[in-house]
C-alpha positions as CSV (number, residue, x, y, z in Angstrom):
1,M,0.1,0.1,0.2
2,S,3.0,2.6,0.4
3,A,4.6,1.4,-2.2
4,K,2.0,2.4,-4.2
5,Q,1.0,6.1,-2.6
6,V,4.9,6.7,-3.2
7,T,4.4,5.6,-7.0
8,Y,1.1,8.4,-7.1
9,Q,3.0,10.7,-5.4
10,S,6.3,10.8,-7.0
11,S,4.3,11.9,-10.3
12,L,3.0,14.7,-8.9
13,S,3.4,18.5,-7.9
14,E,3.6,20.0,-4.4
15,N,0.6,20.9,-4.2
16,E,-1.3,17.7,-6.1
17,G,0.6,15.7,-3.5
18,F,-0.8,17.0,-0.2
19,Q,-4.3,16.2,-2.3
20,A,-3.4,12.9,-3.1
21,F,-2.6,12.6,0.8
22,T,-5.9,14.0,2.7
23,W,-7.9,11.4,0.2
24,W,-5.3,9.0,1.0
25,L,-6.4,10.0,4.6
26,L,-10.4,11.1,3.7
27,E,-11.5,8.6,1.6
28,L,-14.4,6.8,2.9
29,Y,-14.5,2.7,2.1
30,Q,-17.2,-0.2,3.2
31,V,-16.5,-2.4,5.1
32,P,-18.0,-5.0,3.3
33,V,-18.7,-8.1,6.1
34,V,-19.5,-4.9,9.0
35,G,-20.9,-2.3,7.0
36,V,-19.1,0.1,8.5
37,A,-18.1,3.6,6.3
38,M,-14.6,4.4,7.5
39,P,-11.5,6.4,6.0
40,I,-9.0,4.2,4.3
41,M,-6.0,4.7,5.7
42,W,-7.6,3.5,9.4
43,F,-9.2,0.7,7.2
44,Y,-5.9,-0.2,6.3
45,L,-4.1,0.2,9.9
46,L,-6.9,-1.4,11.5
47,T,-6.5,-4.4,9.2
48,N,-2.7,-4.2,9.6
49,V,-2.9,-4.7,13.8
50,I,-5.4,-7.4,13.5
51,T,-3.4,-9.6,10.9
52,Q,0.3,-8.5,13.0
53,Y,-1.6,-9.5,16.6
54,V,-2.6,-13.2,14.9
55,C,0.6,-13.8,13.6
56,I,2.5,-12.8,17.3
57,W,-0.3,-14.6,18.9
58,G,0.9,-17.8,16.2
59,V,4.0,-17.6,17.3
60,L,3.9,-17.4,21.2
61,I,1.6,-20.4,20.6
62,L,4.7,-22.3,18.8
63,T,7.5,-21.5,21.4
64,T,5.4,-23.3,23.7
65,E,4.8,-26.2,21.5
66,C,8.3,-26.3,19.3
67,T,11.8,-25.9,20.0
68,S,13.5,-22.3,18.8
69,L,15.4,-23.9,16.2
70,A,12.0,-25.1,15.6
71,V,10.2,-21.5,15.4
72,T,13.0,-20.0,14.2
73,L,12.6,-22.3,11.0
74,I,8.7,-22.0,11.2
75,V,9.3,-17.8,10.9
76,T,11.7,-18.1,8.2
77,L,9.4,-20.1,6.1
78,R,6.8,-18.0,6.4
79,K,8.7,-14.9,5.5
80,F,9.9,-16.5,2.2
81,V,6.4,-17.6,1.4
82,S,5.6,-13.8,2.1
83,L,8.6,-12.6,-0.2
84,I,7.4,-15.2,-3.0
85,I,3.8,-13.4,-2.7
86,S,5.1,-10.0,-3.0
87,I,7.3,-10.4,-6.3
88,L,4.4,-12.1,-7.5
89,Y,1.9,-9.5,-6.6
90,F,3.9,-6.5,-7.0
91,Q,5.5,-8.2,-10.9
92,N,9.3,-8.0,-9.6
93,P,12.0,-10.3,-11.8
94,F,12.6,-13.4,-9.7
95,T,16.4,-13.5,-10.9
96,V,18.5,-15.8,-10.5
97,C,19.5,-15.1,-6.7
98,H,16.1,-15.4,-5.8
99,W,16.5,-19.4,-7.3
100,L,19.4,-19.7,-5.1
101,D,17.9,-18.9,-2.2
102,T,15.1,-20.1,-2.9
103,L,17.0,-23.3,-2.6
104,F,18.9,-22.8,0.1
105,V,15.4,-22.1,2.2
106,F,14.4,-25.3,1.6
107,I,17.9,-27.4,1.4
108,G,17.8,-25.7,5.1
109,T,14.8,-27.1,6.0
110,L,15.3,-30.5,4.2
111,M,18.6,-30.6,6.8
112,Y,16.6,-29.7,10.4
113,K,14.4,-31.9,9.5
114,E,16.7,-35.0,8.3
115,V,14.9,-36.2,5.5
116,W,17.9,-37.4,3.7
117,N,18.8,-39.5,6.3
118,N,15.5,-41.1,7.0
119,L,14.9,-41.9,3.3
120,G,18.4,-43.5,3.7
121,I,17.6,-45.2,6.7
122,T,13.8,-46.5,5.7
123,R,15.6,-47.5,2.3
124,S,18.8,-49.7,3.4
125,Q,16.4,-51.1,6.1
126,P,14.4,-54.7,6.2
127,Q,11.5,-55.3,6.5
128,K,11.4,-57.5,9.8
129,E,8.9,-60.3,9.2
130,D,6.3,-61.2,12.1
131,K,7.4,-65.0,13.2
132,K,5.0,-67.0,15.0
133,N,6.4,-69.5,17.5
């Protein structure tokens, strides 16, 4: 939202920029579910506060259930997904560095969860047969 505002304001003169700012501040938005009209900036602020609260609450619950390394890994993956969504939404180029970072994130995740070790153990261990006496 702020990137859109900056892009819009950079193409305006000083007087028009102030008018654009007051438009963002005073434009009324009809909230669909609640049916209340409020300034659009207040709606964006309220939405941001609610989503941040849910995110922080989820991380606090996660810290009571998992180790700190697992929480760090999960938060890193969440940030990575947010980055990918941002790249797709704003139609930014996905460069070679992004692909390398993607590879590092997923290799790190698989290494932490010891996926390769578990695959090797499963394949190398013969199936035990039940022996009945």
